[in-house]
N, CA, C and O atoms as CSV, one atom per row, in Angstrom:
chain,resi,resn,atom,element,x,y,z
A,1,THR,N,N,62.332,117.829,153.428
A,1,THR,CA,C,61.864,117.473,152.149
A,1,THR,C,C,60.318,116.848,151.833
A,1,THR,O,O,59.810,116.036,152.606
A,2,GLY,N,N,59.862,117.162,151.021
A,2,GLY,CA,C,58.239,116.903,150.975
A,2,GLY,C,C,58.000,116.981,149.537
A,2,GLY,O,O,58.828,117.338,148.699
A,3,MET,N,N,56.420,116.501,149.256
A,3,MET,CA,C,56.023,116.481,147.940
A,3,MET,C,C,56.073,117.712,147.215
A,3,MET,O,O,55.561,118.803,147.467
A,4,GLY,N,N,57.063,117.179,145.901
A,4,GLY,CA,C,58.014,118.115,145.307
A,4,GLY,C,C,59.058,119.351,145.255
A,4,GLY,O,O,59.388,120.158,144.386
A,5,ILE,N,N,59.502,119.055,146.908
A,5,ILE,CA,C,60.381,119.320,147.321
A,5,ILE,C,C,61.875,118.810,146.677
A,5,ILE,O,O,61.826,117.904,145.845
A,6,ARG,N,N,62.593,119.117,146.878
A,6,ARG,CA,C,64.335,118.951,146.648
A,6,ARG,C,C,65.314,119.763,146.774
A,6,ARG,O,O,65.374,120.932,146.396
A,7,LEU,N,N,66.487,118.820,147.586
A,7,LEU,CA,C,67.528,119.729,148.550
A,7,LEU,C,C,68.815,118.589,148.266
A,7,LEU,O,O,69.081,117.432,148.589
A,8,ASP,N,N,69.563,119.951,147.262
A,8,ASP,CA,C,70.715,119.646,146.836
A,8,ASP,C,C,71.736,119.980,147.932
A,8,ASP,O,O,72.063,121.162,148.039
A,9,GLY,N,N,72.192,119.211,148.630
A,9,GLY,CA,C,73.201,119.152,149.923
A,9,GLY,C,C,74.514,120.069,148.622
A,9,GLY,O,O,74.532,119.804,147.420
A,10,GLY,N,N,75.201,120.826,149.120
A,10,GLY,CA,C,76.152,121.644,148.817
A,10,GLY,C,C,77.681,121.397,150.132
A,10,GLY,O,O,77.421,120.397,150.801
A,11,THR,N,N,78.667,121.855,150.450
A,11,THR,CA,C,79.038,121.090,151.396
A,11,THR,C,C,78.767,121.189,152.989
A,11,THR,O,O,79.465,120.780,153.917
A,12,ALA,N,N,77.880,121.672,152.999
A,12,ALA,CA,C,77.398,121.418,154.722
A,12,ALA,C,C,76.776,120.497,154.952
A,12,ALA,O,O,75.897,120.103,154.186
A,13,TYR,N,N,77.146,119.774,156.342
A,13,TYR,CA,C,76.956,118.828,156.630
A,13,TYR,C,C,76.814,118.874,158.462
A,13,TYR,O,O,77.584,119.674,158.993
A,14,THR,N,N,76.014,118.181,159.283
A,14,THR,CA,C,76.000,118.158,160.486
A,14,THR,C,C,76.830,118.424,161.540
A,14,THR,O,O,76.954,117.546,162.394
A,15,GLY,N,N,77.327,119.286,161.637
A,15,GLY,CA,C,78.261,119.372,162.847
A,15,GLY,C,C,79.360,120.084,162.227
A,15,GLY,O,O,80.359,120.354,162.894
A,16,GLY,N,N,79.243,120.471,160.781
A,16,GLY,CA,C,80.440,121.319,159.851
A,16,GLY,C,C,80.521,122.425,160.928
A,16,GLY,O,O,79.656,122.526,161.798
A,17,VAL,N,N,81.770,123.395,160.829
A,17,VAL,CA,C,82.018,124.404,161.093
A,17,VAL,C,C,82.146,125.344,159.909
A,17,VAL,O,O,83.005,125.149,159.049
A,18,ILE,N,N,81.285,126.381,159.858
A,18,ILE,CA,C,81.837,127.325,158.378
A,18,ILE,C,C,82.223,128.343,159.593
A,18,ILE,O,O,81.862,128.429,160.767
A,19,THR,N,N,83.252,129.176,158.645
A,19,THR,CA,C,83.231,130.168,159.637
A,19,THR,C,C,82.244,131.149,158.962
A,19,THR,O,O,81.564,130.868,157.975
A,20,ARG,N,N,82.247,132.539,159.723
A,20,ARG,CA,C,81.568,133.868,158.746
A,20,ARG,C,C,82.075,134.006,157.405
A,20,ARG,O,O,81.206,133.901,156.539
A,21,TYR,N,N,83.243,134.213,157.003
A,21,TYR,CA,C,83.981,134.156,155.910
A,21,TYR,C,C,83.195,133.517,154.748
A,21,TYR,O,O,82.938,134.080,153.684
A,22,TYR,N,N,82.768,131.966,155.182
A,22,TYR,CA,C,82.286,131.611,154.177
A,22,TYR,C,C,81.638,131.781,152.653
A,22,TYR,O,O,80.706,132.583,152.695
A,23,ASP,N,N,81.784,131.448,151.817
A,23,ASP,CA,C,80.693,132.082,150.870
A,23,ASP,C,C,80.422,131.325,149.374
A,23,ASP,O,O,80.678,131.563,148.194
A,24,SER,N,N,79.741,130.259,150.166
A,24,SER,CA,C,79.308,129.281,149.035
A,24,SER,C,C,78.429,128.663,149.406
A,24,SER,O,O,78.191,128.621,150.613
A,25,LEU,N,N,77.354,127.713,148.136
A,25,LEU,CA,C,76.306,127.090,148.596
A,25,LEU,C,C,76.560,125.876,149.800
A,25,LEU,O,O,77.508,125.110,149.976
A,26,LEU,N,N,75.418,126.044,150.451
A,26,LEU,CA,C,75.395,125.570,151.831
A,26,LEU,C,C,74.120,124.122,151.032
A,26,LEU,O,O,74.488,122.957,150.883
A,27,THR,N,N,73.225,124.443,150.792
A,27,THR,CA,C,72.294,123.668,150.865
A,27,THR,C,C,71.102,124.122,149.275
A,27,THR,O,O,70.998,125.331,149.068
A,28,LYS,N,N,70.574,123.480,148.618
A,28,LYS,CA,C,69.586,123.902,147.852
A,28,LYS,C,C,68.576,123.944,147.290
A,28,LYS,O,O,68.349,123.311,146.259
A,29,VAL,N,N,67.781,124.693,147.854
A,29,VAL,CA,C,65.961,123.759,148.124
A,29,VAL,C,C,65.385,124.585,146.896
A,29,VAL,O,O,65.496,125.795,146.696
A,30,THR,N,N,64.349,123.044,145.651
A,30,THR,CA,C,63.656,123.774,144.500
A,30,THR,C,C,62.399,122.935,145.013
A,30,THR,O,O,62.470,121.902,145.679
A,31,ALA,N,N,61.086,123.652,144.524
A,31,ALA,CA,C,60.096,123.378,144.459
A,31,ALA,C,C,59.593,123.005,142.574
A,31,ALA,O,O,59.844,123.391,141.432
A,32,TRP,N,N,58.809,122.074,143.269
A,32,TRP,CA,C,58.012,121.824,142.037
A,32,TRP,C,C,56.440,121.358,141.758
A,32,TRP,O,O,56.047,120.538,142.589
A,33,ALA,N,N,55.598,121.679,140.879
A,33,ALA,CA,C,54.440,121.329,141.196
A,33,ALA,C,C,53.826,121.785,139.864
A,33,ALA,O,O,54.481,122.389,139.015
A,34,PRO,N,N,51.974,121.323,139.675
A,34,PRO,CA,C,51.655,121.219,138.089
A,34,PRO,C,C,51.650,123.415,137.838
A,34,PRO,O,O,51.854,124.125,136.853
A,35,THR,N,N,51.342,123.693,139.159
A,35,THR,CA,C,50.867,125.185,138.187
A,35,THR,C,C,52.288,125.957,138.686
A,35,THR,O,O,53.080,125.175,139.213
A,36,PRO,N,N,52.857,127.727,138.587
A,36,PRO,CA,C,53.446,128.386,139.155
A,36,PRO,C,C,52.844,128.428,140.635
A,36,PRO,O,O,53.662,128.501,141.552
A,37,GLU,N,N,51.318,128.384,140.981
A,37,GLU,CA,C,51.261,128.789,141.687
A,37,GLU,C,C,51.219,128.089,143.159
A,37,GLU,O,O,51.264,128.501,144.318
A,38,LYS,N,N,51.092,126.600,142.413
A,38,LYS,CA,C,51.605,125.806,143.578
A,38,LYS,C,C,52.261,125.264,143.727
A,38,LYS,O,O,52.218,124.476,144.671
A,39,ALA,N,N,53.574,125.355,142.663
A,39,ALA,CA,C,55.132,125.663,143.139
A,39,ALA,C,C,55.327,126.824,144.341
A,39,ALA,O,O,55.591,126.427,145.476
A,40,ILE,N,N,55.247,127.675,144.185
A,40,ILE,CA,C,55.792,128.858,144.852
A,40,ILE,C,C,54.755,128.966,146.419
A,40,ILE,O,O,54.948,129.681,147.402
A,41,ALA,N,N,54.024,128.306,146.247
A,41,ALA,CA,C,53.169,127.554,147.868
A,41,ALA,C,C,54.086,126.812,148.421
A,41,ALA,O,O,54.579,127.162,149.493
A,42,ARG,N,N,54.456,125.713,147.818
A,42,ARG,CA,C,55.150,124.670,148.323
A,42,ARG,C,C,56.660,125.472,149.089
A,42,ARG,O,O,56.979,125.699,150.256
A,43,MET,N,N,57.402,125.759,147.578
A,43,MET,CA,C,58.472,126.526,148.714
A,43,MET,C,C,58.095,127.705,149.218
A,43,MET,O,O,59.202,128.110,149.574
A,44,ASP,N,N,57.653,128.207,149.390
A,44,ASP,CA,C,57.275,129.135,150.522
A,44,ASP,C,C,56.942,128.909,152.365
A,44,ASP,O,O,57.017,129.584,153.392
A,45,ARG,N,N,56.487,127.302,151.887
A,45,ARG,CA,C,56.395,126.382,153.182
A,45,ARG,C,C,57.369,125.659,153.652
A,45,ARG,O,O,57.481,125.323,154.831
A,46,ALA,N,N,58.304,125.315,152.537
A,46,ALA,CA,C,59.771,124.529,152.630
A,46,ALA,C,C,60.423,125.909,153.668
A,46,ALA,O,O,60.761,125.817,154.848
A,47,LEU,N,N,60.454,127.055,152.857
A,47,LEU,CA,C,61.319,127.773,153.527
A,47,LEU,C,C,61.308,128.728,154.593
A,47,LEU,O,O,62.197,129.498,154.958
A,48,ARG,N,N,59.698,128.477,155.202
A,48,ARG,CA,C,59.402,128.683,156.544
A,48,ARG,C,C,59.412,128.053,157.340
A,48,ARG,O,O,59.174,128.455,158.479
A,49,GLU,N,N,59.815,126.266,156.930
A,49,GLU,CA,C,60.050,124.965,157.795
A,49,GLU,C,C,61.888,125.181,157.930
A,49,GLU,O,O,62.606,125.052,158.921
A,50,PHE,N,N,62.214,125.527,156.611
A,50,PHE,CA,C,63.946,125.501,157.295
A,50,PHE,C,C,64.832,125.727,158.027
A,50,PHE,O,O,64.608,126.792,158.602
A,51,ARG,N,N,65.604,125.358,158.279
A,51,ARG,CA,C,67.214,125.465,159.530
A,51,ARG,C,C,67.842,125.521,159.421
A,51,ARG,O,O,68.387,124.473,159.074
A,52,ILE,N,N,68.809,126.876,159.545
A,52,ILE,CA,C,70.075,126.801,158.953
A,52,ILE,C,C,70.533,127.598,160.425
A,52,ILE,O,O,70.043,128.682,160.742
A,53,ARG,N,N,71.707,126.762,161.385
A,53,ARG,CA,C,71.961,128.046,161.746
A,53,ARG,C,C,73.305,128.605,162.080
A,53,ARG,O,O,74.256,128.117,161.469
A,54,GLY,N,N,73.475,129.291,162.713
A,54,GLY,CA,C,75.280,129.620,163.263
A,54,GLY,C,C,75.377,130.590,161.266
A,54,GLY,O,O,76.106,131.577,161.366
A,55,VAL,N,N,75.070,130.495,160.454
A,55,VAL,CA,C,75.262,131.017,159.679
A,55,VAL,C,C,74.093,131.867,158.901
A,55,VAL,O,O,73.016,131.288,158.755
A,56,SER,N,N,74.255,133.432,158.302
A,56,SER,CA,C,73.577,134.484,157.756
A,56,SER,C,C,73.140,133.751,156.465
A,56,SER,O,O,74.095,133.229,155.889
A,57,THR,N,N,72.150,133.610,155.968
A,57,THR,CA,C,70.922,132.820,154.305
A,57,THR,C,C,70.262,134.161,154.021
A,57,THR,O,O,70.102,135.261,154.550
A,58,ASN,N,N,70.082,133.761,153.351
A,58,ASN,CA,C,68.825,134.349,152.212
A,58,ASN,C,C,67.749,134.315,152.246
A,58,ASN,O,O,66.985,135.063,151.636
A,59,ILE,N,N,67.436,133.337,153.054
A,59,ILE,CA,C,65.916,132.460,153.342
A,59,ILE,C,C,64.848,133.749,153.372
A,59,ILE,O,O,63.876,133.608,152.630
A,60,ALA,N,N,64.902,134.731,153.986
A,60,ALA,CA,C,64.201,136.013,154.103
A,60,ALA,C,C,63.940,136.492,153.235
A,60,ALA,O,O,62.744,136.548,152.949
A,61,PHE,N,N,64.934,137.091,152.358
A,61,PHE,CA,C,65.112,137.497,150.895
A,61,PHE,C,C,64.228,136.648,150.234
A,61,PHE,O,O,63.290,137.239,149.699
A,62,VAL,N,N,64.247,135.445,150.113
A,62,VAL,CA,C,63.350,134.953,148.859
A,62,VAL,C,C,62.129,134.675,149.331
A,62,VAL,O,O,61.185,134.545,148.551
A,63,GLU,N,N,62.006,134.565,150.467
A,63,GLU,CA,C,60.140,134.649,151.045
A,63,GLU,C,C,59.722,135.794,150.479
A,63,GLU,O,O,58.840,135.728,149.622
A,64,ASN,N,N,60.318,137.140,150.878
A,64,ASN,CA,C,59.687,138.591,150.405
A,64,ASN,C,C,60.013,138.173,148.834
A,64,ASN,O,O,58.921,138.129,148.268
A,65,LEU,N,N,60.869,137.911,148.081
A,65,LEU,CA,C,60.191,137.665,146.619
A,65,LEU,C,C,59.183,136.500,146.209
A,65,LEU,O,O,58.590,136.586,145.134
A,66,LEU,N,N,59.030,135.666,146.859
A,66,LEU,CA,C,58.113,134.451,146.753
A,66,LEU,C,C,56.568,135.609,146.609
A,66,LEU,O,O,55.710,135.591,145.727
A,67,LYS,N,N,56.659,136.416,147.680
A,67,LYS,CA,C,55.439,137.532,147.908
A,67,LYS,C,C,55.073,138.960,147.123
A,67,LYS,O,O,54.077,139.594,147.470
A,68,HIS,N,N,55.945,139.432,146.034
A,68,HIS,CA,C,56.222,140.309,145.429
A,68,HIS,C,C,55.317,140.177,144.542
A,68,HIS,O,O,55.456,139.159,143.865
A,69,PRO,N,N,54.132,141.045,144.197
A,69,PRO,CA,C,53.353,141.110,143.042
A,69,PRO,C,C,53.592,140.866,141.919
A,69,PRO,O,O,52.914,140.072,141.268
A,70,VAL,N,N,54.769,141.595,141.378
A,70,VAL,CA,C,55.485,141.362,139.474
A,70,VAL,C,C,55.672,139.998,139.830
A,70,VAL,O,O,55.053,139.197,139.129
A,71,PHE,N,N,56.673,139.343,141.136
A,71,PHE,CA,C,57.009,137.758,141.024
A,71,PHE,C,C,56.007,136.879,141.146
A,71,PHE,O,O,56.345,135.696,141.167
A,72,LEU,N,N,54.573,137.193,141.255
A,72,LEU,CA,C,53.682,136.520,141.655
A,72,LEU,C,C,52.824,136.859,139.854
A,72,LEU,O,O,52.300,135.879,139.323
A,73,SER,N,N,52.796,137.601,139.446
A,73,SER,CA,C,52.639,137.950,137.830
A,73,SER,C,C,53.085,137.763,137.137
A,73,SER,O,O,52.967,138.289,136.030
A,74,ASN,N,N,54.094,136.595,137.578
A,74,ASN,CA,C,54.951,136.301,135.927
A,74,ASN,C,C,55.491,137.143,135.444
A,74,ASN,O,O,56.377,136.827,134.650
A,75,ASP,N,N,55.267,138.373,135.645
A,75,ASP,CA,C,55.698,139.521,134.432
A,75,ASP,C,C,56.990,140.583,134.571
A,75,ASP,O,O,57.029,141.783,134.299
A,76,TYR,N,N,58.065,139.665,135.114
A,76,TYR,CA,C,59.759,140.017,135.150
A,76,TYR,C,C,60.469,139.528,134.518
A,76,TYR,O,O,60.173,138.526,133.866
A,77,THR,N,N,61.730,140.120,134.505
A,77,THR,CA,C,62.839,139.481,133.718
A,77,THR,C,C,63.378,139.535,134.413
A,77,THR,O,O,62.958,139.568,135.570
A,78,THR,N,N,65.411,139.599,133.882
A,78,THR,CA,C,66.435,138.433,134.949
A,78,THR,C,C,66.809,139.864,135.574
A,78,THR,O,O,67.414,139.700,136.634
A,79,THR,N,N,66.644,141.150,135.261
A,79,THR,CA,C,67.019,142.142,136.514
A,79,THR,C,C,65.935,142.823,136.873
A,79,THR,O,O,65.894,144.052,136.814
A,80,PHE,N,N,64.748,141.933,137.363
A,80,PHE,CA,C,63.851,141.874,138.224
A,80,PHE,C,C,64.514,142.732,139.904
A,80,PHE,O,O,64.180,143.643,140.662
A,81,ILE,N,N,65.709,141.612,139.747
A,81,ILE,CA,C,65.841,141.916,142.033
A,81,ILE,C,C,67.160,143.086,141.964
A,81,ILE,O,O,67.951,143.300,142.883
A,82,ASP,N,N,67.146,143.964,140.209
A,82,ASP,CA,C,68.196,144.698,140.443
A,82,ASP,C,C,67.461,145.855,140.500
A,82,ASP,O,O,68.011,146.808,141.053
A,83,GLU,N,N,66.059,146.047,139.949
A,83,GLU,CA,C,65.349,146.857,139.427
A,83,GLU,C,C,64.477,146.740,141.142
A,83,GLU,O,O,64.234,147.903,141.462
A,84,THR,N,N,64.194,146.195,141.764
A,84,THR,CA,C,62.910,146.244,142.365
A,84,THR,C,C,64.287,145.729,143.966
A,84,THR,O,O,64.798,144.631,144.186
A,85,PRO,N,N,64.462,147.085,144.753
A,85,PRO,CA,C,65.320,147.188,145.957
A,85,PRO,C,C,64.111,146.420,146.934
A,85,PRO,O,O,64.380,145.412,147.589
A,86,GLU,N,N,62.775,147.038,146.927
A,86,GLU,CA,C,62.224,146.234,148.308
A,86,GLU,C,C,62.324,145.133,148.132
A,86,GLU,O,O,61.982,144.335,149.004
């Protein structure tokens, strides 16, 4: 964690065993900053430094989302992910 970064733990813990069929929140990371641009930069760094081993995550998906021009323009709706397959 760092300035403006918050981690909320799910049910995962160091040494815990999670099967490949597990589908729940391991941990949630959120970012805060005075501007959206700074919050995005903080989240980008936090995700690049984040380490979860042994299970698949959506970190790469979120990293790509943070770089998408429509997301960066703040001109999107709740259907953005459904309508933007790339």
